[in-house]
C-alpha positions in Angstrom: 1.1 -27.5 -33.7 2.1 -27.6 -30.1 3.5 -30.8 -28.7 2.5 -31.8 -25.3 5.9 -32.3 -23.5 4.3 -34.1 -20.5 3.1 -36.9 -22.7 6.5 -37.2 -24.4 8.3 -37.3 -21.1 6.0 -39.5 -19.0 4.9 -42.1 -21.6 8.2 -44.0 -21.7 8.6 -43.8 -17.9 5.1 -45.3 -17.5 5.7 -48.1 -20.0 9.0 -49.0 -18.3 7.2 -49.0 -14.9 4.5 -51.4 -16.3 7.1 -53.6 -17.9 9.1 -53.8 -14.7 6.1 -54.8 -12.6 5.0 -57.5 -15.0 8.6 -58.8 -15.0 8.6 -58.9 -11.2 5.3 -60.7 -11.0 6.4 -63.3 -13.6 9.7 -63.8 -11.8 7.8 -64.4 -8.5 5.5 -66.9 -10.0 8.3 -69.0 -11.5 8.5 -72.4 -9.8 11.6 -74.5 -9.4 11.7 -78.1 -10.6 11.8 -79.3 -7.0 8.5 -77.6 -6.1 6.8 -78.9 -9.3 7.9 -82.5 -8.5 6.6 -82.1 -4.9 3.3 -80.8 -6.2 2.9 -83.8 -8.6 3.8 -86.2 -5.8 1.3 -84.6 -3.4 -1.4 -84.9 -6.1 -0.6 -88.5 -6.7 -0.8 -89.3 -3.0 -4.2 -87.5 -2.8 -5.9 -89.0 -5.8 -4.3 -92.4 -6.3 -3.7 -93.9 -2.9 
């Protein structure tokens, strides 16, 4: 049995790259409490008043 060394080397690097990009996307989407309160306030003004 011959192991494919490219798969052994590149699989962890590929998994780390995907994890890092997902982490960056989630971090970018995170909203602060101030922006959430502003969003709620804007929606109240739009639909209630």
